[in-house]
TORPA-480052 format. One line per 8 residues: number of its first residue (from 0); their letters; for each residue x, y, z of C-alpha. Coordinates in nm, 4 decimals. Example, Ala and Ser with C-alpha at 12.3 -4.5 7.8 and 13.67 -1.06 7.14 Angstrom:
BEGIN
0	as	1.2300:-0.4500:0.7800  1.3670:-0.1060:0.7140
! end
This chain:
BEGIN
0	magtteqd	8.6701:-5.5413:15.7058  8.9437:-5.3411:15.9007  9.1884:-5.5937:15.7571  9.1006:-5.4906:15.3986  9.1816:-5.1083:15.4875  9.5094:-5.2259:15.6277  9.5945:-5.4211:15.3094  9.4746:-5.1354:15.0737
8	apsarrtl	9.6868:-4.8573:15.2419  10.0353:-5.0021:15.1594  9.9106:-5.0762:14.7953  9.8024:-4.7200:14.7625  10.1176:-4.5912:14.9095  10.3333:-4.7934:14.6471  10.1404:-4.6766:14.3678  10.2703:-4.3073:14.4184
16	isgpgtll	10.6456:-4.4142:14.4376  10.6488:-4.6849:14.1873  10.7498:-4.6439:13.8230  10.7539:-4.2822:13.7238  10.6643:-4.1649:14.0761  11.0176:-4.2813:14.1842  11.1694:-4.0514:13.9348  10.9266:-3.7662:14.0483
24	vwlygvmv	11.0260:-3.8113:14.4137  11.3866:-3.8020:14.3044  11.3549:-3.4844:14.1040  11.1396:-3.3063:14.3714  11.3982:-3.4248:14.6290  11.6702:-3.2530:14.4205  11.4647:-2.9425:14.3794  11.4146:-2.9384:14.7433
32	vgavsrsa	11.7824:-2.9272:14.8161  11.8521:-2.6890:14.5422  11.5694:-2.4263:14.6350  11.6121:-2.4423:15.0019  11.9979:-2.4231:15.0280  12.0115:-2.1482:14.7594  11.7373:-1.9152:14.9255  11.8964:-2.0243:15.2959
40	vqiatdfa	12.2284:-1.8727:15.1728  12.0916:-1.5805:14.9928  11.8622:-1.4853:15.2905  12.1453:-1.5414:15.5425  12.3980:-1.3295:15.3321  12.2142:-1.0623:15.1200  11.8392:-1.0482:15.1986  11.8063:-0.6772:15.1522
48	raplaytl	11.9319:-0.7066:14.7914  11.6162:-0.9055:14.6791  11.3760:-1.0025:14.9470  11.1014:-1.0853:14.7173  11.3074:-1.3173:14.4997  11.4728:-1.4917:14.7979  11.1369:-1.5276:14.9802  10.9798:-1.6884:14.6594
56	saiaglvy	11.2577:-1.9463:14.6289  11.2231:-2.0423:14.9828  10.8564:-2.0728:14.9564  10.9234:-2.2902:14.6316  11.1561:-2.5004:14.8406  10.8691:-2.5574:15.0834  10.6406:-2.6599:14.8272  10.8762:-2.8943:14.6832
64	gfityslv	10.9489:-3.0511:15.0321  10.5597:-3.0933:15.1024  10.5166:-3.2702:14.7576  10.8017:-3.4996:14.8083  10.6652:-3.5877:15.1447  10.3208:-3.6410:15.0043  10.4433:-3.8699:14.7208  10.6472:-4.0801:14.9776
72	rggerarr	10.3737:-4.0853:15.2185  10.1160:-4.2179:14.9664  9.7644:-4.3018:15.0008  9.4689:-4.1149:14.8465  9.4802:-3.8132:15.0816  9.8308:-3.7594:15.0279  9.7946:-3.7862:14.6531  9.5181:-3.5339:14.6624
80	aalvccaa	9.7036:-3.3014:14.8492  10.0105:-3.3351:14.6273  9.7814:-3.2784:14.3362  9.6520:-2.9534:14.4962  10.0143:-2.8414:14.5741  10.1296:-2.9372:14.2165  9.8537:-2.7016:14.0696  9.9578:-2.4140:14.3119
88	elagvlvv	10.3275:-2.4778:14.2125  10.2538:-2.4661:13.8492  10.0447:-2.1404:13.9007  10.3401:-1.9954:14.0913  10.5632:-2.0809:13.8350  10.3559:-1.9223:13.5577  10.2934:-1.6101:13.7500  10.6594:-1.5425:13.8814
96	gtwtlvdp	10.7830:-1.6523:13.5254  10.5649:-1.4001:13.3491  10.6316:-1.1272:13.6094  11.0163:-1.1834:13.5750  10.9740:-1.1348:13.1914  10.7411:-0.8371:13.2094  10.9015:-0.6387:13.4957  11.2565:-0.7495:13.5307
104	safpdttv	11.3233:-0.4737:13.7741  11.0998:-0.6324:14.0358  11.3550:-0.8932:14.0638  11.7114:-0.7710:14.1058  11.7983:-1.1534:14.1656  11.6387:-1.4669:14.0075  11.4070:-1.7102:14.1822  11.3799:-2.0822:14.1264
112	wseygmgy	11.0709:-1.9810:13.8923  11.2122:-1.6868:13.7240  11.1648:-1.7196:13.3504  10.9714:-2.0285:13.4019  11.2551:-2.2009:13.5683  11.5198:-2.1395:13.2944  11.8314:-2.1350:13.5428  11.6820:-2.5099:13.6552
120	lfipvllp	11.6562:-2.6249:13.2948  11.2840:-2.5550:13.2828  11.2218:-2.8289:13.5362  11.0211:-2.6112:13.7612  10.7525:-2.5754:13.4969  10.7713:-2.9336:13.3668  10.7749:-3.0931:13.6901  10.4368:-3.0059:13.8273
128	ltamywlr	10.2789:-3.0697:13.4705  10.4412:-3.4244:13.4930  10.3530:-3.4873:13.8497  9.9838:-3.3843:13.7973  9.9577:-3.6308:13.5147  10.1061:-3.9047:13.7321  9.8926:-3.8295:14.0248  9.5798:-3.8288:13.8351
136	rartapsa	9.6845:-4.1769:13.6747  9.7836:-4.2983:14.0157  9.4535:-4.2738:14.1646  9.3621:-4.5417:14.4168  9.2082:-4.8484:14.2240  8.8708:-4.9565:14.3641  8.8802:-5.2433:14.5868  8.8530:-5.5912:14.4473
144	apgtg	8.4897:-5.7527:14.4452  8.3914:-5.9100:14.7660  8.5011:-6.2842:14.7612  8.7749:-6.2426:14.4810  9.0733:-6.1880:14.7270
! end
């Protein structure tokens, strides 16, 4: 049955990047570029001003990168890893977003997740919710019954 596994793997991979999955890959890719480039410039030029904020933006960029890679890679294992990462991303957005509202002095400069991503049109809080919904729906369908394909 090794042939069945080889046939199932490509279809499982396609399910993550078809339909809404394609838009998610595109949006996560944009967020990778935005978060990583912003934090790289900030860390290189003025790290002492707001080390926590700039480090958190860099971490956000890495998380976005891993989720993008997982969505493109596809398969059940990648889907589960992306789901866990999206949950961690959402937790980070909620914690950092709340922290920036409760204690703004802790963040002399904003992060990607400040104020729940307001500087990024709230995409940082909406994206993991949308991705988790999609990833739960994109669960690999059970194999066809023996003798049907």
